[in-house]
N, C-alpha and C positions, 0 to 999 in steps of 0.2 A: 163428749164432756168438753167445753174448753176451759181450759185452767190460763186464768189474766192472772197478772200482777200489777197493780195501782202505785206510780209513785206520780206526786205529786204535794209540794209542799203544803197544800190549804187542807186541815182536815176535809170544812166543810164539803171542796169539792168533791176528796175523795170517798165521802159516806155519799154526794149525791150521783159518784158513778158507778160506785156500787151497789147502791139501789136503782137502777137504770140497768146495770146487768143481769142481775142477779131474780129481774122480774122476766127473764130468759131460759129455761128450765134446763137448755143447754148449755150455760156458762155457770161457773165458779170463779167467784174471787181468791184467791186464794192465797193473798198478802199483798202488804201494801207499803211503800213507804217513801218519805219525807223530803228526800235529798237526793243527791246526787250518789254520795256515798254510801247511803246504808241501801236502793238502788241496785247497785252492780251487788253488797251482798246478799241482797233477797235474793236478784236473780240467781247468784252461784246455787244456793240452797234451793230453791225450789223447780228451777228451771222449768218457770210455766213455758203454758203455749203459745201466748202473746202479751208482752210487756206493755201497760202505756204509759208512756213516759212524757211528762209532761217537761216543753225545753226552757223554762224561766226556772231553775230551785236555784238556794241561797248553795255556797261551798262550791262543789268541783261543777256543779249545771249539767241539763238532761243533753248537750250535745258531746261531752265529752264522756257524761258517763254511758252515750250511746260507742262512742267508740271505745270503752275497754270493752263495754259489754261484746260488742262484735269481733274484736281479739280473743276474745275465749273461747268466745262461743256463735263462730258464725255464721251457724244455723237460728240464730233469736230472731225471729218476727218481734219489730220493735213496730207499735202505731205512735208517732211522736204526736205532741197535742202544745198547742201557741196558743197566747190568746188574742194574738196575731193571725191575717189571713193572708199578709203578704206573701208573695212568692219568692222572698228571700230569704225568710225564715223559712218555709216550704224544700226549697232547694239547699239548703247549709243541710238539712234533714236528712234529706233522700238520697244526697251525695257520699255523710258518713254510715249510709245503710240502713237509714228506717226503711220499713215496707210502705208504711202509709203515713201521709200527715188530716192532722183534724182538727180546725177553728175551735175554740171553746164559744163559736158565736154560733157554729151548727148547730141543727135541732136535735134536740134530745134523742132523738131516734137513731141520727146518723151514727152517734157512736157504739151503738151496738151493729149495723150495719159495718163501717168499718172492722171491729174486731174479728168478727165472723168473714170479711174478707180478709184481712190479715192473715188470721189464723189458717184459713185452704191456701196462703201461698204467694198470694194475688195483690196486686198494688193499690191503695185506696186514694182516692183523691177526692175530696167536692166538687163537682165538675166546673162548680165556676170559679178555682184556684186552678185547674186544670185548665181552662178556658186561659186563666192568664199566665199563665204559667209558658204557655203553646204560644201567645201574641209577646211575648217578651222578647225585646231586643238581645242577639245573642251578644253582643256586646256587653249589655249588664253583666254577666259573668265576671268580666274582666274588670268591672267599674272598682273605684279606690273602696268605696262600700262593702263588695261580696271580697276582696282581700282581704280585711280584717281577720285577724284571729276570732276565735268562739269569744275567749274573756272578753277581747277589744269591742267584738257587737254588741256584747251583753251591757257593757258599759256604756256604751253608746247608745243605747236605745234607752235607759234608763237617765243618762244624762240629757237626752233630747226629749225629756220628757216632763226633766224640771227638777230632777233631785239631786240633791248637792252632794259633794265630796262623799263627807261625812253620813250622809243616809246609803249609798252603794255601800261604801266599807262596812255598814254594819248590815245588810241588806245580805251582801258578798261574803260577808266575812271572810274580809278581808283588811288590812291597816289601810289607813289616809289616805299612806305617803305611797302605798300601790297603784292606789285607782286617782292620786292626782300625775301619778305619771302616765297612766292611761290616760287619760285625759289629754295630757299635754303631747304625747303620740297623737292622740284621736288627730289634735287640731294641726300636727305637722303632715299626718298621711292626709289628711281630707281639706286643706287647704285652709282651714273654719279659725278666725285669731278668738273667737267667743262663746260660749254656752249656747247664746243665742242662734247664731251661723248654723252649729250643730244641730238646732230645734228646726231648720226652714231644710235640711240639708235632709233629714230623715220623714221630715213632708214631703219635700222634691221626689224622693221616692218611695213614697208610701206606704211606708213601715210606721209612721203615728198620723192619726188624724190632728189634720188643724185648729 
């Protein structure tokens, strides 16, 4: 029996994943978390075989939760989830110790395959994404976007999608001044003069769709 902890800030998504996984007799969903902080606490309490971890959650966020969990539990087997299927998100998660990466756009049956693969201690990547990673220019890892901190990257993606500073602050449980500072730093680091140019940059890197 593979014991799974689900961490996603959307209750509907967790319910769907739980039903998908528990349709397989060999999987048991032992807990759920709705933030990075609660994922860290639940992992320490439950010590699941696999943590299915959404990367975009309010507060701490998925990547920071992954770092903390791996720091305290180096043996943790984590399947990272993202609404994005670009190589940048995957590379970030894998570099922090995730054993697998699954786009939420994948077919439903891919979730069980991914969990089973990670539970066995093997790396899981969707074939299309694996091909993207293999075809990436090695210099991409040194690009200004790749060098952003996790919080900066999270704010960057939300700004690129057109969210306001106030909305981002609310979604990430940050102050507006903190998000404003991130916006200033992003424009400096990425050579953008406004939010529209951040959007064009994100499209050029394949991080969002036009």
